[in-house]
Residue frames as a rotation matrix with the C-alpha (Angstrom) as fourth column:
MET 1
-0.716 -0.296 -0.632 37.05
0.266 0.721 -0.639 -36.50
0.645 -0.626 -0.437 -41.37
ALA 2
0.192 0.809 0.555 34.37
-0.542 -0.384 0.747 -36.81
0.818 -0.444 0.365 -38.78
ALA 3
0.832 0.208 0.514 34.83
-0.554 0.273 0.787 -37.69
0.024 -0.939 0.342 -35.12
GLY 4
0.093 -0.923 0.372 38.45
-0.766 0.173 0.620 -38.73
-0.637 -0.343 -0.691 -35.59
GLY 5
0.628 0.192 0.754 37.70
0.213 0.889 -0.404 -41.14
-0.748 0.415 0.518 -38.45
THR 6
-0.537 -0.821 -0.191 39.71
-0.106 -0.159 0.982 -41.59
-0.837 0.548 -0.002 -41.60
VAL 7
0.660 0.725 -0.196 38.49
-0.255 -0.030 -0.967 -40.98
-0.707 0.688 0.165 -45.10
LEU 8
-0.440 -0.785 0.436 40.04
0.210 0.382 0.900 -42.84
-0.873 0.487 -0.003 -48.01
ASP 9
-0.185 0.300 -0.936 39.67
-0.872 -0.489 0.016 -41.68
-0.453 0.819 0.351 -51.57
PRO 10
0.594 0.511 0.621 37.78
-0.206 0.843 -0.497 -44.46
-0.777 0.167 0.606 -53.44
GLU 11
0.866 -0.327 -0.378 40.10
-0.393 0.021 -0.919 -44.01
0.309 0.945 -0.110 -56.42
VAL 12
-0.145 -0.948 0.283 43.19
-0.952 0.055 -0.302 -44.63
0.270 -0.313 -0.910 -54.24
VAL 13
-0.072 0.185 0.980 41.62
-0.595 0.781 -0.191 -47.73
-0.801 -0.597 0.054 -52.72
GLY 14
0.894 0.442 0.068 40.68
-0.190 0.513 -0.837 -49.00
-0.405 0.736 0.543 -56.19
GLN 15
0.557 -0.747 -0.364 44.21
-0.634 -0.099 -0.767 -48.52
0.537 0.658 -0.528 -57.47
LEU 16
-0.299 -0.654 0.695 45.67
-0.942 0.317 -0.107 -50.35
-0.150 -0.687 -0.711 -54.48
LEU 17
0.254 0.478 0.841 43.39
-0.348 0.856 -0.382 -53.30
-0.902 -0.196 0.384 -55.05
VAL 18
0.967 0.057 -0.248 44.13
-0.255 0.206 -0.945 -53.41
-0.003 0.977 0.213 -58.79
ARG 19
0.185 -0.980 -0.078 47.86
-0.863 -0.124 -0.490 -53.26
0.471 0.158 -0.868 -58.15
ARG 20
-0.244 -0.234 0.941 47.65
-0.781 0.623 -0.047 -56.07
-0.575 -0.747 -0.335 -55.58
ARG 21
0.643 0.544 0.539 45.73
-0.127 0.770 -0.625 -58.28
-0.755 0.333 0.565 -58.01
ARG 22
0.866 -0.332 -0.374 48.12
-0.429 -0.106 -0.897 -57.47
0.258 0.937 -0.234 -60.82
ASP 23
-0.085 -0.978 0.189 51.13
-0.927 0.008 -0.376 -58.40
0.366 -0.207 -0.907 -58.69
ASP 24
0.288 0.287 0.914 49.57
-0.728 0.685 0.014 -61.63
-0.622 -0.669 0.406 -57.46
PRO 25
-0.678 -0.635 -0.371 51.50
-0.723 0.485 0.491 -64.58
-0.132 0.601 -0.788 -58.94
LEU 26
-0.563 0.534 0.631 48.44
0.177 0.824 -0.539 -66.80
-0.807 -0.191 -0.558 -58.46
ARG 27
0.368 0.704 -0.608 46.83
-0.443 -0.442 -0.780 -64.93
-0.817 0.556 0.149 -61.33
GLU 28
-0.243 -0.559 -0.793 49.28
-0.966 0.069 0.248 -66.64
-0.084 0.826 -0.557 -63.65
LEU 29
-0.782 -0.055 0.621 47.99
-0.176 0.975 -0.136 -70.09
-0.598 -0.215 -0.772 -62.76
THR 30
-0.717 0.579 -0.388 45.69
-0.335 0.201 0.920 -71.92
0.611 0.790 0.050 -65.15
PRO 31
0.251 0.874 0.417 42.33
-0.904 0.057 0.424 -73.14
0.347 -0.483 0.804 -63.86
ARG 32
0.705 -0.020 -0.709 43.73
0.062 0.998 0.033 -76.70
0.706 -0.068 0.705 -63.71
GLU 33
-0.392 -0.911 -0.128 46.80
0.310 0.000 -0.951 -75.53
0.866 -0.413 0.283 -61.79
ARG 34
-0.458 0.321 0.829 44.49
-0.763 -0.620 -0.182 -73.77
0.455 -0.716 0.529 -59.33
GLU 35
0.671 0.714 -0.202 42.56
-0.561 0.666 0.490 -77.03
0.484 -0.216 0.848 -58.91
VAL 36
0.311 -0.668 -0.676 45.79
0.420 0.735 -0.533 -78.88
0.852 -0.118 0.509 -58.22
LEU 37
-0.673 -0.600 0.432 46.92
-0.044 -0.550 -0.834 -76.23
0.738 -0.580 0.344 -55.75
ALA 38
0.017 0.785 0.619 43.55
-0.902 -0.255 0.348 -76.31
0.431 -0.564 0.704 -53.98
LEU 39
0.835 0.269 -0.480 43.86
-0.123 0.942 0.313 -80.08
0.536 -0.202 0.819 -53.56
MET 40
-0.171 -0.942 -0.287 47.42
0.426 0.192 -0.884 -79.67
0.888 -0.274 0.368 -52.34
ALA 41
-0.574 -0.006 0.819 46.10
-0.556 -0.730 -0.396 -77.21
0.600 -0.683 0.416 -49.74
GLU 42
0.551 0.808 0.208 43.67
-0.759 0.382 0.528 -79.91
0.347 -0.449 0.824 -48.58
GLY 43
0.088 -0.642 0.762 46.68
-0.822 0.385 0.420 -82.16
-0.562 -0.663 -0.494 -47.95
HIS 44
0.901 0.351 0.255 46.33
-0.153 0.808 -0.569 -84.52
-0.405 0.473 0.782 -50.88
SER 45
-0.136 -0.939 0.317 49.31
0.107 0.304 0.947 -86.36
-0.985 0.163 0.059 -52.36
ASN 46
-0.557 -0.102 -0.824 50.04
-0.752 -0.361 0.552 -86.14
-0.353 0.927 0.125 -56.08
THR 47
-0.974 0.195 -0.111 48.55
0.129 0.892 0.434 -89.63
0.184 0.408 -0.894 -56.49
ALA 48
-0.363 0.883 -0.298 45.36
0.720 0.063 -0.691 -88.62
-0.591 -0.465 -0.659 -54.68
ILE 49
-0.192 0.242 -0.951 45.17
-0.373 -0.914 -0.158 -85.45
-0.908 0.324 0.266 -56.79
ALA 50
-0.865 -0.193 -0.463 45.57
-0.501 0.283 0.818 -87.51
-0.027 0.940 -0.341 -59.98
ARG 51
-0.789 0.614 -0.017 42.73
0.614 0.788 -0.045 -89.80
-0.014 -0.046 -0.999 -58.90
ALA 52
-0.191 0.746 -0.638 40.47
0.465 -0.504 -0.728 -86.85
-0.865 -0.436 -0.250 -57.99
LEU 53
-0.021 0.117 -0.993 41.06
-0.593 -0.801 -0.082 -85.10
-0.805 0.587 0.086 -61.32
VAL 54
0.690 0.261 0.675 41.16
0.214 0.817 -0.535 -88.30
-0.691 0.514 0.508 -63.36
VAL 55
0.739 -0.595 -0.316 44.60
-0.590 -0.346 -0.730 -87.61
0.325 0.726 -0.606 -64.79
THR 56
0.528 -0.633 -0.566 47.94
0.459 0.774 -0.437 -89.34
0.715 -0.029 0.699 -64.62
ASP 57
0.640 -0.416 -0.646 50.47
0.631 -0.195 0.751 -88.85
-0.438 -0.888 0.137 -61.84
GLY 58
-0.404 -0.834 0.377 52.78
0.891 -0.265 0.370 -87.40
-0.209 0.485 0.849 -64.49
ALA 59
-0.012 0.476 0.879 50.22
0.572 -0.718 0.397 -84.77
0.820 0.508 -0.264 -65.39
VAL 60
0.916 0.342 -0.210 49.93
0.348 -0.419 0.839 -83.73
0.199 -0.841 -0.503 -61.75
GLU 61
0.210 -0.921 -0.327 53.71
0.781 -0.042 0.623 -83.57
-0.588 -0.386 0.711 -61.44
LYS 62
-0.472 -0.342 0.812 53.83
0.814 -0.522 0.254 -81.30
0.337 0.781 0.525 -64.50
HIS 63
0.463 0.707 0.535 51.14
0.362 -0.702 0.614 -79.02
0.809 -0.090 -0.580 -62.97
VAL 64
0.834 -0.199 -0.515 53.00
0.495 -0.145 0.857 -78.92
-0.245 -0.969 -0.023 -59.65
ARG 65
-0.234 -0.965 0.120 56.27
0.906 -0.172 0.386 -77.98
-0.352 0.199 0.914 -61.42
ASN 66
-0.283 0.199 0.938 54.41
0.620 -0.708 0.337 -75.22
0.732 0.677 0.077 -63.31
ILE 67
0.805 0.593 -0.032 52.88
0.373 -0.464 0.803 -73.95
0.461 -0.658 -0.595 -60.06
PHE 68
0.459 -0.720 -0.520 56.31
0.704 -0.063 0.708 -73.78
-0.542 -0.691 0.478 -58.42
THR 69
-0.492 -0.683 0.540 57.75
0.871 -0.382 0.309 -71.96
-0.004 0.622 0.783 -61.41
LYS 70
-0.004 0.591 0.806 54.89
0.501 -0.697 0.513 -69.44
0.866 0.406 -0.293 -61.67
LEU 71
0.930 0.350 -0.114 55.03
0.254 -0.386 0.887 -68.74
0.267 -0.854 -0.448 -57.92
GLY 72
0.384 -0.871 0.306 58.83
-0.521 -0.478 -0.707 -68.24
0.762 0.112 -0.637 -58.11
LEU 73
0.671 -0.110 0.733 59.64
-0.637 0.420 0.647 -71.23
-0.379 -0.901 0.212 -55.87
PRO 74
0.223 -0.667 -0.711 62.93
-0.713 0.386 -0.586 -72.71
0.665 0.637 -0.390 -57.09
PRO 75
0.581 -0.072 -0.810 64.29
0.372 0.909 0.186 -75.95
0.724 -0.410 0.555 -55.61
ASP 76
-0.035 -0.544 0.838 65.68
-0.677 -0.604 -0.420 -75.18
0.735 -0.582 -0.348 -52.14
THR 77
-0.265 -0.132 -0.955 66.83
0.378 0.897 -0.229 -77.63
0.887 -0.422 -0.188 -49.49
ALA 78
-0.986 -0.143 -0.090 66.03
0.140 -0.391 -0.910 -75.11
0.095 -0.909 0.406 -46.70
GLN 79
-0.500 0.863 -0.073 62.37
-0.695 -0.451 -0.560 -74.65
-0.516 -0.229 0.825 -47.61
HIS 80
-0.606 0.411 0.681 59.54
0.489 0.868 -0.089 -76.95
-0.628 0.279 -0.727 -48.68
ARG 81
-0.982 0.144 -0.125 58.09
-0.188 -0.635 0.749 -75.61
0.028 0.759 0.650 -51.93
ARG 82
-0.468 0.859 -0.207 54.82
0.516 0.456 0.725 -77.45
0.717 0.233 -0.657 -51.55
VAL 83
-0.044 0.407 -0.912 54.17
0.971 -0.197 -0.134 -75.80
-0.234 -0.892 -0.387 -48.20
LEU 84
-0.708 -0.296 -0.641 55.17
0.204 -0.955 0.215 -72.37
-0.676 0.021 0.737 -49.56
ALA 85
-0.902 0.427 0.066 52.81
0.013 -0.127 0.992 -72.80
0.432 0.895 0.109 -52.52
VAL 86
-0.109 0.896 -0.432 49.92
0.833 0.319 0.452 -73.74
0.543 -0.310 -0.780 -50.24
LEU 87
-0.258 -0.021 -0.966 50.67
0.765 -0.616 -0.191 -70.74
-0.591 -0.788 0.175 -48.00
ALA 88
-0.964 -0.118 -0.237 50.55
-0.054 -0.789 0.612 -68.45
-0.259 0.603 0.754 -51.06
TYR 89
-0.610 0.791 -0.046 47.22
0.278 0.268 0.922 -69.99
0.742 0.550 -0.384 -52.02
LEU 90
-0.033 0.618 -0.785 45.78
0.982 0.165 0.088 -69.56
0.184 -0.769 -0.613 -48.51
ARG 91
-0.662 -0.298 -0.687 46.75
0.487 -0.869 -0.093 -65.86
-0.569 -0.396 0.721 -48.44
THR 92
-0.937 0.305 0.169 44.29
-0.008 -0.503 0.864 -65.09
0.349 0.809 0.474 -51.26
């Protein structure tokens, strides 16, 4: 330590970062699911997402269900899963 500063062992910092990445449920998303989530974060509806990605509404619904499952967001009347998924995305 110098002048009251703090020294962190680079190995410890590296392990913390690796552990954080490993525990990140967003890592489980496919590239397409990440695209869908990014468009959700921009405020697009499922229909608008389908148009942007040139897929069917049903395909988007399937991706959204998979996103909710992979992020551990079961149906809940007290919370809005779409908002929670976007918040998880924005935290990265």
